[in-house]
Every structure is written in structure tokens, then in C-alpha cells.
N, C-alpha and C positions, 0 to 999 in steps of 0.2 A: 763451633762444635755441635759435634753430634749428639742426640736422642739421648744414646747410650750413654754418652759419659756424662751428661746433667746430669742423671740420676743412679750413677754405679755407684755413689757415697752413700746415697739414700739406703736406712737397716731393713734388711728383709726381714721381715716379720709377720707372724700369723696371724688374720685377720681375729680371731680369736681372742687370742694373749690381750692385742692391744683396746680390743671391745673391755674386755674384764678391770685391766692397768686403769684405763677410760673410766669406767664407772667407778674404782675406789676412790682415783683421784676428786671424781665430780662430786661424789656422795658422803665420802670420808668413812665407810663402811667397806671390809673385806666382803668380796662376792658370795661368800663362803653362809654369810649372817643371813643371805636373803632367805627368806620362807618361800614355798614353795603357789602362796597365793599373795599378791600383791594390789594394794591399793594406791592412785595414782591419785595426785593432787594438784592445785594450781598454787596451796594456800598454806603457808606457813601455821598457822593457828590450827590448823586440822592435824599436823604433824604433831605439835604440841600436844594437843588435845589429848590425842591417841596414846602415848609416850606418857604422861602425866596419870594416865586412868588406867593403864598399866603398870606405872611404878615401871617405865622401862627408857635407857637415857635416848634422847635424841641427838646422831651425830650429823654432821653438817662437814662438806667438802666446800671445794672452789664454787661450786654452781648448785648443787641438791643438798636438801637434808633430807634424813632418814630415821625411821623408826623400826625395831622389829622385836614382834611379839613369838618369840619361839614357843609358847603355850597355846597360842591361837593359830600358830603355824604362820601369822601373816605379819609383813611388814606393808608400811606405805612410807611415798615417797612424794615430797615436793618439788618439780620439774621445770617451776614456775610458769611462764605465759607463752603463748604461741605456736605458730606450725614449727617453726624451724627445734626447739627442744622438744616438743612432741617427738618428731621425725628421733634424732638426738636419743630420745631415753628409749623409744624399743628398738634401736639400731644396739644399743649396751643391751638392755633386757633381753636380747634374743638367745644370747648365748648362755643365759641359766636354766635351770631347771623350772620355769613357773609355770604351774599348770591355769592357772587361771589369773586376769588383771581387770580391774574395773575401774574407769575414769572418775571419779567425786568431784564435778566440776560446776561450772556455774552458767547460767546461759542467760539470756534476753528473753518474756515468752513475748510473740508476737500475735496472738489472741488473744480479744475482746476480753474472753472469759478466764484467761487465763489473770494467774495471784501468785504476788509474790509469795514466796515460799512449800508453792506448788511444786512436785519434782516430775521431771523430762526423762522418759527411757525413749531416746533415739534407738529406731532403726536402720536409718541409714543418715548421711551428711552430702550437703550438697558440696561437691571437691570448686570451693570458692580461692582459694588460700596459696594454691600454685607449688606446695611445698610435695604436694600428693603424687606431682609429677614425677618426682623421678623415681617414682615406682613399678608405676601404672601407667599404660597408656589411659587418654583422656573417657574412652569406653568405659571402662571399667568399675564399677559403682563401688562406692564409698561402704559397707555394708559392719555392722556391732555383729559382734557373733551371738550367734541367735541363742544358747541354751543359757549362756551369762544374760541377756536380756531378759530370756522367758525367767528364769529364778527371780533376777532382783524384778521385776514386776509381781511376782507372787509374793515377794517379801513384801513390798510396798501394800499389796493385797490384803493380807494376813493381820497386817499394824494398821489397818482401818488410812493409810495415809493418801490426801489427793492427788493423785499423778493424768500426766499425759501422756502418750506414746507419736510419735512421729518423725518428720525428716528436719535436721538442721542445717543451718548454714554458717559453712565453715569459712569466717575471711580471717586475711589478714592484717585490714584498717579497722585498728579499736576504735578511733574517732571519728564515725562514722554516723553519727548518729541527724546532724544537723547537716548532710548530705542528701538531697533530695531525689539526686539520678541516683543515688544509691539505694534511698528509702523507697524510691520507684520500684527498681530490678527485686526488691525481697517483695513485694506487693504482686507480684508479676509472676514470678517464680514460687511460691506460695509455699515456703516452709514455715514451720510454726515456731519453728526458734533460732538462734541465730549465736554462735561462739565461736573461738579462734583456732580448735584444736582436736575435734571429733574426727572430720573426714583425713588428717594424718594419722591420728591413731589406727585407725580404720585400717588403712590402705599398708601402711608400714607393718602394724599387727598379721594383716593379709600374708605379706609379703614374705614374713619370716614367719611364717606357721606360728605366730604366739595368740591363742585366745584373746580377746580383750574386748568389752563392754562399756559402755557409760551409764552414770547416775547420775543425771544433773538435778541443778536443784536453781529453777526461776528467782532468778537475782532484781529482777529490772523489766518494766516495760515498756521499751525503748518508742515505739512508735504512739503510744500515746501522750497526752500532753501532761507533760508533770511527770512524765513515768522512768527519764530518762536518769540513771545510778549516781546517784552523786557522794560524796564523804559521807556523809553524816547518815545516812539509807544503806552504803554500804556497811558500815559496824553494826546498826541495825540488824543487819542478816546476819551477820555472824555472829552475834550475841542469841539469839533466838535459836538459829539453826544448828550452828558447827556442830553438838555434839549429837541429835539427830540421825543429819548426813552421815557420819562415819560410822554411826553406830547402825543404821540401815547398812550401809557397805559390809562392817564385820558379818551381820547377821547373813545378806549374801553369798560371802564368801567363803562361811562355814555350812550354808544349802546347797551351795556348789560341790563343794567337797562330796559333801552325802548324793550327789547327784552323778557325780563320778563314779563313785563306786558303786552304781546299781546298771551304769554304761548306757544309761537315757538316750535318748534321737536326742541331733544337735549337738553332741558334743565334738567337740575339735582336739584331736591327740598332739599333732603339732609334730614339731621334726622327731623321729623316736632316736638322734644322734644325739640331738642336745640332751635328752635325759641319760641317753648310755654314757655320757662321760663324765656324770655326776656321780654315778654309781658306785 
């Protein structure tokens, strides 16, 4: 059988339409409900908190959950965990007229002075997860959007919240804490935090011209004795920090909106075509 014959029965569909259909199926939400400022997270607790405080429904699809606040022009979406899911959500969202995206995630702190509950604003990520290789060659760095990180850290300063700035190591291996070779590599490469999505999100969003940054919460200190996250410690982090983390993300989105009105330096406008098609 010839190659052309194998694919001749496959439907000819526009990539944008397939992406929008997939997003609606995975999120349970019409794409027209998505707001121009988007919070991404790995945690359904964050979506439910956001929805409850704003008296809006949580929409559940086959993979994601999402809530929209038209009054604030903000949506929040839980895309689950890991770099493949991070790549997928950016590939789907890239066709929407989103002005700014901020990840509200968690990370393991890799410095002695870090404390659980501190925030971490990554400027870049080590691409150790593999998925980002589909977007750019290895020499292209995974950088957060400058404007979004600048605004996020200013919000932290204004709220007098403890935070750190640096580089994350993005890995696909979740259960690495007892792997001595992996731990030695972390020490040798000197990242300040470790997580599972940032490099993919940064690279994929750069490819799609989707402005994206991250505000991470230090949830554990995995290189320290008894610093590995447990069921109990994880629950305590959610109970103590969900409200603050989400509201810091909301304030960051509000400040970004004001910054874009002023056309400040560092603003990344994204694809003009993406905005024109929704006008």
C-alpha cells in the first residue's frame, strides 16, 4: 500500500479548528468563555478556590478543569502534571486571544535558606524533560516572559512576601529524591528549584508567541533530611497557601493589564493573527 493511500481517508481539518475542538472537549468549556488573562495550575484545589470566591462554576472536561471570571477578565485552568500536559495545553491555548498567562505551580527548593511557603520566580529553566526538544534545538534557552516575571516580582514586593529568583530544573522524573546520581547532577548544575513543567511551558509558549511566566510556591526541600514532600506536608501546604497563591496570581494579572495599557518595555505582543481572528 502506498503512503498516499494510507492517509487518503483522513479528514482534512484546519489545525486551529482541531485545537479549539480539543480544548473544548478537554476543558468542558466553550473557547469563547476563555478570558484574555489566564492562570495555569496543576491543582484542582486552586480552581475550586477561585470559583468559590468569585461565585462562578467549575467546568470539567475529559482532562482539564477550568473556571472563568468575566468580571476580572481572568480564567484559571488545571492542566494536571508533567511536561507532556504542559506542551498540550500551550498548543491548544495558542489559538486563543490570550494576552498573558501565568503558571501557579509548586517546586522543590534546592537552597538551605529557602523555606516552605516562600515563592520562587523562575527566570529560566534547565530543559531536562525532553518534551521541549519538539519545539526548538537544545541551544535555545527556556526563558520566562520578562514582563510577566517583572510584574509578578513587583507584586510580591508590594505584598512584602518572601521570594527568590533563579533557575529551575525541569524533569520528567517525579520520584527522584532517592536517586543519588540525579541528586549529584542537581548539585553540579546549580539550579535553585526543581519542578516538572516550566521548561516546556516557556519553550512552547515562545514557539507559539504566547506570553507566559510562572510564580511557584516552594512546597518542599527535597535535598534536606526529612525535606521530601509527604501526604501530610502536602495537605498542610494547600491549607496554608492556596488562597494567597491564587490571589497573588490574580493581582499579577491585574497589574499586567495595566502595564500593557502603558506599552511598557518587555511586553511581548504575540501573534497579530491570533487576535485579529477573534475581533
